[in-house]
C-alpha positions in Angstrom: 0.0 0.0 0.0 1.2 3.5 -0.8 1.5 5.4 2.4 1.7 9.2 2.5 1.3 9.8 6.3 3.1 6.8 7.9 5.1 9.1 10.3 1.9 11.0 11.2 0.0 7.8 11.6 2.4 6.6 14.3 2.1 9.9 16.1 -1.7 9.6 16.0 -1.5 6.1 17.3 0.5 7.3 20.3 -2.0 10.2 21.0 -5.1 8.0 20.9 -3.3 5.6 23.3 -2.9 8.4 25.8 0.8 8.7 25.1 0.3 12.4 24.2 3.5 13.8 25.7 5.6 11.2 23.8 3.7 12.1 20.6 4.5 15.8 21.1 8.2 15.1 21.8 8.5 13.2 18.5 6.8 16.0 16.5 8.5 19.1 18.1 11.8 18.8 16.2 10.0 19.0 12.9 7.2 21.5 13.4 9.1 24.5 12.0 10.3 22.7 8.8 7.5 20.3 7.9 3.9 21.6 7.6 2.3 18.2 8.1 4.2 17.8 11.4 3.1 21.3 12.5 -0.6 20.4 11.8 -0.2 17.0 13.5 1.3 18.8 16.5 -1.8 21.1 16.7 -4.1 18.0 16.5 -2.4 16.3 19.3 -2.5 19.5 21.4 -6.3 19.7 20.7 -6.8 16.1 21.9 -4.9 17.0 25.0 -7.0 20.2 25.5 -10.2 18.1 25.1 -9.1 15.7 27.8 -7.9 18.5 30.1 -11.2 20.4 29.6 -13.1 17.5 31.2 -10.5 16.9 33.9 -10.7 20.1 36.0 -7.4 21.2 34.6 -6.5 24.5 33.0 -6.8 24.3 29.2 -4.0 25.9 27.2 -6.3 27.3 24.5 -4.2 30.5 23.8 -1.0 28.5 23.3 -2.7 26.1 21.0 -4.3 28.9 19.0 -0.8 30.4 18.6 0.4 27.1 17.3 -2.4 27.2 14.7 -1.4 30.7 13.7 2.2 29.6 13.2 1.2 26.6 11.2 -1.1 28.8 9.0 1.7 31.2 8.3 4.0 28.2 7.4 1.3 26.9 5.0 0.9 30.3 3.3 4.7 30.6 2.9 5.1 27.1 1.4 2.3 27.3 -1.1 3.8 30.3 -2.8 6.9 28.4 -4.0 7.1 25.3 -6.1 10.5 24.6 -4.6 9.1 24.8 -1.1 6.3 22.4 -2.0 8.7 19.9 -3.4 10.9 20.3 -0.3 7.9 19.5 1.9 7.3 16.4 -0.2 10.8 15.1 0.1 10.9 15.9 3.8 7.8 13.9 4.3 9.2 11.0 2.4 12.3 11.0 4.7 10.1 11.0 7.8 8.1 8.1 6.4 11.3 6.1 5.6 12.4 6.6 9.2 9.0 5.6 10.5 9.1 2.4 8.5 12.6 1.4 9.6 12.3 2.7 13.2 8.7 2.6 14.2 7.6 3.8 17.7 7.7 1.1 20.3 4.6 -1.1 20.2 3.2 0.3 17.0 1.1 -2.1 15.0 1.7 -1.8 11.3 -1.6 -3.5 10.4 -2.2 -3.3 6.6 1.4 -2.3 5.6 3.2 -4.9 7.8 4.3 -7.2 4.9 4.6 -4.6 2.1 7.8 -4.1 0.3 9.5 -0.9 1.5 9.8 0.7 -2.0 6.0 0.2 -2.4 5.0 1.4 1.0 6.1 5.1 0.6 5.6 7.7 -2.1 9.0 7.3 -3.6 7.7 6.2 -7.0 6.0 9.6 -7.6 7.7 11.9 -10.1 8.3 15.5 -9.0 5.5 17.0 -11.0 3.0 14.5 -9.4 4.5 15.1 -5.9 3.9 18.8 -6.4 0.3 18.4 -7.4 -0.4 16.1 -4.5 1.3 18.4 -1.9 -0.5 21.4 -3.3 -3.7 19.7 -2.3 -2.1 18.5 0.9 -1.4 22.1 1.9 -5.1 22.9 1.4 -6.1 19.9 3.5 -3.8 21.2 6.2 -5.4 24.6 6.0 -8.9 23.1 6.3 -7.9 21.1 9.3 -6.4 24.1 11.0 -9.7 26.0 10.5 -11.6 23.0 12.0 -9.3 22.9 15.1 -9.6 26.7 15.5 -13.4 26.3 15.3 -13.3 23.7 18.1 -11.1 25.8 20.4 -13.1 28.9 19.9 -16.3 27.1 20.7 -14.6 25.8 23.8 -13.6 29.3 24.9 -17.0 30.8 24.1 -16.0 32.8 21.0 -19.0 31.6 18.9 -18.9 34.2 16.1 -15.2 33.6 15.4 -15.9 29.8 15.6 -18.7 30.1 13.0 -16.4 32.1 10.7 -13.7 29.5 10.8 -16.2 26.7 10.5 -17.4 28.3 7.3 -13.8 28.6 6.0 -13.2 24.9 6.7 -16.5 23.9 5.0 -15.7 25.9 1.8 -12.2 24.6 1.7 -13.3 21.0 1.8 -15.9 21.7 -0.8 -13.2 23.1 -3.1 -11.0 20.1 -2.4 -13.8 17.6 -3.1 -14.5 19.3 -6.4 -10.9 19.1 -7.4 -10.7 15.4 -6.5 -13.9 14.6 -8.4 -12.6 16.4 -11.5 -9.5 14.2 -11.4 -11.3 11.0 -10.7 -13.8 11.7 -13.5 -10.8 12.1 -15.9 -11.5 15.7 -16.7 -7.9 16.7 -16.3 -4.5 15.5 -17.3 -4.2 13.4 -14.2 -5.8 10.0 -13.7 -6.7 8.3 -10.4 -3.2 6.9 -9.8 -1.8 10.4 -9.6 -3.8 11.3 -6.5 -2.5 9.6 -3.4 -5.3 7.5 -1.8 -4.3 8.8 1.7 -4.8 12.3 0.5 -8.3 11.5 -0.9 -9.2 9.8 2.4 -8.3 13.0 4.3 -10.6 15.0 2.0 -13.4 12.5 2.3 -13.1 12.7 6.1 -13.7 16.5 6.0 -16.6 16.1 3.6 -18.1 13.3 5.7 -17.7 15.2 9.0 -19.5 18.2 7.6 -22.3 16.2 6.0 -22.9 14.4 9.3 -22.5 17.4 11.7 -24.5 19.9 9.7 -27.7 17.7 9.8 -27.3 17.5 13.6 -27.1 21.2 14.3 -30.2 22.9 15.9 -32.8 23.8 13.3 -32.4 27.5 13.7 -28.6 27.2 13.1 -29.2 24.9 10.1 -31.6 27.5 8.6 -29.0 30.3 8.8 -26.2 28.1 7.4 -28.2 26.8 4.5 -28.4 30.4 3.1 -24.6 30.3 2.5 -24.4 26.9 1.0 -24.3 24.4 3.9 -25.9 21.1 3.1 -26.2 18.2 5.4 -26.7 14.5 4.5 -26.3 12.2 7.5 -26.4 9.0 5.6 -23.8 10.1 3.1 -21.7 11.6 5.9 -21.7 8.4 7.9 -20.8 6.4 4.8 -17.8 8.5 4.2 -16.7 8.4 7.8 -17.0 4.6 7.8 -14.7 4.4 4.8 -12.1 6.6 6.6 -12.5 4.4 9.7 -11.9 1.2 7.8 -8.9 2.7 6.0 -6.8 2.5 9.2 -4.8 5.6 8.3 -4.0 8.9 9.8 -7.6 10.0 10.5 -9.1 6.6 11.2 -9.3 7.1 14.9 -11.0 10.5 14.5 -13.6 9.0 12.1 -14.1 6.0 14.4 -14.7 8.3 17.4 -17.3 10.4 15.5 -19.1 7.1 14.5 -19.0 6.0 18.1 -20.6 9.2 19.3 -23.4 8.7 16.7 -24.0 5.0 17.2 -23.4 4.7 20.9 -23.7 8.1 22.7 -26.5 9.8 20.7 -30.1 8.8 21.0 -31.7 6.2 18.7 -34.8 8.0 17.5 -37.7 5.6 17.3 -35.6 2.7 16.3 -34.2 0.0 18.5 -30.8 0.9 20.1 -29.5 -2.6 19.1 -29.6 -1.6 15.4 -27.1 1.2 16.0 -25.0 -0.8 18.5 -24.6 -3.7 16.0 -23.3 -1.3 13.3 -20.6 0.1 15.7 -19.5 -3.2 17.3 -16.9 -4.3 14.7 -15.5 -0.7 14.7 -15.3 -0.7 18.5 -13.6 -4.1 18.7 -11.0 -3.0 16.1 -10.3 0.3 18.0 -10.0 -1.5 21.4 -7.4 -3.7 19.9 -5.5 -0.9 18.2 -5.8 1.7 21.1 -6.0 -0.5 24.2 -5.1 2.3 26.6 -7.0 5.1 24.9 -9.5 7.1 26.9 -11.9 7.7 24.0 -12.5 4.1 23.0 -12.6 2.6 26.5 -15.2 5.3 27.3 -17.2 4.4 24.2 -16.9 0.7 25.2 -18.5 1.5 28.6 -21.3 3.3 26.9 -21.8 0.4 24.5 -21.9 -2.1 27.5 -24.3 0.1 29.4 -26.7 0.2 26.5 -26.5 -3.5 26.2 -27.5 -3.7 29.8 -24.1 -4.9 31.0 -23.5 -2.5 33.9 -20.6 -4.6 35.3 -18.7 -4.3 32.1 -19.5 -0.6 31.7 -18.0 0.0 35.2 -14.9 -2.0 34.3 -14.3 0.0 31.2 -14.8 3.3 33.1 -12.4 2.2 35.8 -9.9 1.2 33.1 -10.3 4.7 31.5 -9.5 6.4 34.8 -6.5 4.1 35.4 -4.9 4.8 32.1 -5.7 8.6 32.2 -4.0 8.8 35.6 -1.1 6.6 34.7 -0.3 8.2 31.3 -1.6 11.7 31.6 -1.7 12.4 35.3 -5.4 13.4 34.9 -8.7 12.2 36.3 -11.4 13.1 33.7 -14.5 14.2 35.6 -16.9 13.2 32.9 -15.7 9.6 33.4 -16.2 9.9 37.1 -19.6 11.2 36.5 -20.5 8.3 34.2 -19.1 5.9 36.7 -21.2 7.3 39.5 -24.4 6.9 37.4 -23.5 3.3 36.6 -23.1 2.7 40.3 -26.4 4.3 41.0 -28.2 2.0 38.5 -26.4 -0.9 40.1 -27.7 0.4 43.5 -24.2 0.7 44.9 -25.1 3.9 46.7 -22.0 4.2 48.9 -19.8 4.2 45.8 -22.0 6.9 44.3 -21.5 9.2 47.3 -17.8 8.5 47.5 -17.2 9.4 43.8 -19.4 12.5 43.5 -18.3 13.9 46.9 -14.7 13.7 45.6 -15.6 15.3 42.3 -17.5 18.2 43.8 -14.8 18.9 46.4 -12.0 19.2 43.9 -12.8 22.7 42.6 -15.4 25.3 43.3 -14.6 27.6 40.3 -16.7 28.6 37.4 -14.5 26.5 35.1 -16.1 23.3 36.4 -16.8 20.5 34.0 -20.3 20.7 32.5 -21.6 17.6 34.3 -21.2 19.1 37.8 -24.9 20.0 38.2 -26.0 16.5 37.1 -23.5 14.9 39.5 -24.8 17.1 42.3 -28.4 16.2 41.5 -27.6 12.5 41.6 -25.9 13.0 44.9 -28.9 14.8 46.4 -31.1 12.0 45.3 -28.8 9.4 46.8 -28.8 11.3 50.1 -32.6 11.3 50.0 -32.7 7.5 49.4 -30.3 7.1 52.4 -32.4 9.4 54.5 -29.5 11.9 54.8 -31.8 14.8 54.6 -29.4 17.4 56.1 -26.8 16.5 53.5 -29.5 16.7 50.8 -30.5 20.2 51.7 -26.9 21.2 52.0 -26.1 20.1 48.4 -29.2 21.7 47.0 -28.3 25.0 48.6 -24.8 24.7 47.1 -26.4 24.0 43.7 -28.4 27.3 44.0 -25.3 29.2 44.7 -23.5 27.5 41.8 -26.1 28.7 39.3 -26.0 32.3 40.6 -22.4 32.6 39.2 -21.9 29.8 36.8 -21.1 30.9 33.2 -22.4 27.6 31.8 -26.0 28.0 33.1 -27.3 28.6 29.6 -26.0 25.3 28.3 -28.7 22.7 27.7 -27.9 20.4 30.7 -27.2 23.2 33.1 -30.3 25.0 31.9 -32.4 21.9 32.5 -31.1 21.4 36.1 -31.4 25.1 36.9 -35.0 25.2 35.7 -35.8 22.0 37.6 -34.5 23.6 40.8 -36.6 26.7 40.2 -39.7 24.6 39.6 -39.1 22.8 42.9 -38.9 26.1 44.8 -42.3 27.1 43.4 -44.2 24.4 45.2 -44.4 23.7 48.9 -43.1 20.2 48.8 -42.8 17.8 51.8 -39.6 15.9 52.4 -41.1 12.9 50.7 -42.3 14.9 47.7 -38.9 16.5 47.4 -37.3 13.0 47.1 -39.9 12.1 44.5 -39.1 15.3 42.6 -35.4 14.5 42.6 -36.1 11.0 41.3 -38.5 12.0 38.6 -36.1 14.7 37.3 -33.4 12.1 37.2 -35.7 9.9 35.1 -36.5 12.8 32.9 -32.8 13.4 32.2 -32.5 9.8 31.2 -35.5 10.0 28.9 -34.6 13.3 27.3 -31.1 12.0 26.4 -32.5 8.6 25.3 -30.7 6.9 28.2 -33.9 5.4 29.5 -33.6 2.7 26.9 -30.2 1.7 28.3 -32.0 0.1 31.3 -32.6 -3.6 31.5 -35.9 -5.2 32.6 -34.4 -5.6 36.0 -33.6 -1.9 36.1 -37.1 -1.0 34.9 -38.7 -3.1 37.6 -36.5 -1.6 40.2 -37.3 2.0 39.0 -41.0 1.3 38.8 -41.0 -0.2 42.3 -39.0 2.8 43.7 -41.3 5.3 41.9 -44.4 3.7 43.4 -42.8 3.5 46.9 -41.8 7.2 46.8 -45.2 8.1 45.5 -46.9 6.2 48.3 -44.7 7.8 51.0 -45.8 11.2 49.9 -49.2 10.2 51.4 -51.1 13.3 50.5 -52.4 14.3 47.0 -49.4 15.2 44.9 -49.2 18.6 43.2 -50.5 18.3 39.7 -47.2 18.4 37.7 -45.6 15.8 39.8 -48.6 13.5 39.6 -48.6 13.7 35.8 -44.8 13.0 35.8 -45.4 9.8 37.9 -48.2 8.7 35.6 -45.9 9.2 32.5 -43.0 7.1 33.9 -45.4 4.4 35.2 -46.7 4.0 31.7 -43.1 3.9 30.3 -41.9 1.3 32.7 -45.0 -1.0 32.6 -45.0 -0.9 28.8 -41.3 -1.8 28.5 -41.6 -4.8 30.9 -44.8 -6.1 29.3 -47.2 -5.2 32.1 -49.2 -2.8 29.9 -50.4 -3.3 26.3 -49.6 -0.7 23.7 -53.3 0.1 23.3 -53.7 0.7 27.0 -50.5 2.7 27.1 -51.7 4.9 24.2 -55.0 5.6 26.2 -53.0 6.7 29.3 -50.7 8.8 27.2 -53.6 10.6 25.5 -54.8 11.7 29.0 -51.3 13.0 29.8 -51.2 14.9 26.4 -54.4 16.7 27.3 -53.5 17.3 31.0 -53.1 20.8 32.2 -49.6 21.3 33.6 -48.6 24.4 35.5 -44.8 24.6 35.2 -43.5 21.6 33.4 -44.6 21.5 29.8 -42.4 18.5 29.0 -44.8 15.9 30.1 -47.3 16.3 27.2 -44.3 16.6 24.9 -42.9 13.3 26.1 -46.3 11.7 25.9 -46.6 12.7 22.2 -43.1 11.2 21.6 -43.9 8.0 23.5 -47.1 7.6 21.4 -45.1 8.1 18.2 -42.7 5.3 19.3 -45.6 2.9 20.0 -47.1 3.7 16.6 -43.8 3.3 14.8 -43.1 -0.1 16.4 -46.6 -1.2 15.3 -45.9 -0.1 11.7 -48.7 2.4 11.7 -49.1 5.3 9.2 -45.7 7.1 9.1 -47.4 10.4 8.4 -49.3 10.2 11.7 -46.1 9.1 13.5 -44.3 12.1 12.1 -47.2 14.4 13.2 -46.8 13.3 16.8 -43.0 13.7 16.7 -43.2 17.2 15.1 -45.8 18.3 17.6 -43.0 18.0 20.2 -41.3 21.1 18.7 -44.3 23.2 19.9 -43.4 22.7 23.6 -41.0 25.1 25.3 -39.6 23.7 28.5 -36.4 23.1 30.5 -35.4 20.0 28.6 -36.4 21.0 25.0 -32.8 21.6 23.9 -31.7 18.3 25.4 -34.6 16.5 23.6 -34.0 18.2 20.2 -31.4 15.7 19.0 -33.7 12.8 19.8 -36.5 14.4 17.8 -34.1 14.9 14.9 -33.1 11.2 15.0 -36.8 10.2 15.1 -37.6 12.2 12.0 -34.6 10.8 10.2 -35.7 7.3 11.1 -39.2 8.0 9.7 -37.7 9.4 6.5 -35.6 6.3 5.9 -38.5 4.0 6.6 -40.6 5.9 4.1 -37.9 5.6 1.5 -37.6 1.9 2.1 -41.4 1.5 1.6 -41.2 3.5 -1.7 -38.4 1.2 -3.0 -40.4 -1.9 -2.2 
């Protein structure tokens, strides 16, 4: 196989295995002379920033943005001179030679393992072909720099600048894709063999990423972007990303991670979660073999196991993620701790829940907290309630109120949801028992809005139903209306999923919830509409009616509407695909 990025591939392998500092040390001697190394250096720093951002550690965004500026200037300098472009090509060839003869320790060559050295590099290209390839290579580098700048600016809250750079990246990939298509369609002097396949793969990655991401943006944002040429196509985007993932090259890990987020982390619309999990399973197994100590894929493996109902394996993968992060990076990612605490909660290991979350919340009281702080605090308050530690519960709720008074993230969907739930609880005069029930129902709502309710097994559903009814019974007096409706909704959800309620009976109960008059929490009629759509979809009823129920959910404005929006988008996409299949038949 003809490898263009063998040196960079080995560096990426190190980075995705949590050996980030080692990857940086290998790259640093070359970043001033080789553009590809400069861009790779930025990518590794961005990976490091992403991990640090979720580990309660200062993120070096300014320094990384400066690296991007330096790499951008280097690209502009090289592209002006044919001699400089050729020098970049020969420099890359020498780095690849060294990478082949002296690979980093532990590196798995995979598909090039038994290939003759002369065929495994780009040595056979003539200078004119090298120049054409590396001209496009420089443009790919510029697009990737725009993408990384977009991510860092979003991370730092500079949304307008991020949108501008996102636009530049999009337009750059569109131009590159057009250039590649012209060549492959034999409309130029160059045929397919003159374009390096690794280069084409990098371009397809950018295309696929945008096609996938653009369809998942909020509707309001998509509407604005469509006016300047943005077009999303989730199916085509996923297809391109799968090809990049299977390639095993420089961007394979990035593509695999995006696919993992789609198939494992995101909701499943109105389709069974098993359909998505099965698609990702071979990719996940390959990545776990290739990146055994990588945080990203052990975390995805835990999510996969959790959605398959295997909480014990999910916990083992999360503990493995924490172990490798601590050992290789000296960091303890809070989002992994948060996920671990929720797995322990579902496993009813309440002392472990308290131990982990108390540790997480005590580490830092600053506004730069990880975004899951409020959810962790909510789960801790609920756990205290179930353990009858009422003083501790009130203490943590008071701290949550103080947190939202100053926290800069309170407009984020999850933080907004928790903040509004706190406000709603303050509006009613709840007893201790009702407060516990409120905490539990809101926790269930979070699972439902993010499509994590379907990660539960029948055992979990039965436990949740039993706990819901026990807490409801302990409240003794008539519940305030919104809480009563919430309990009714989740009772229908649980009984339907464990086969204690027929779909027809469930639809009747949901109809009454849809028409119920709620005072503060408009989400319950919204969820009832969506649950009805799921029942109809599973029963192969009229897709137009199913879509009407799903789209009616957009009419409700509530604390969880932004959290729920991606699930609605997935549902509409599933309906569209089902309609297309019926037309083909």
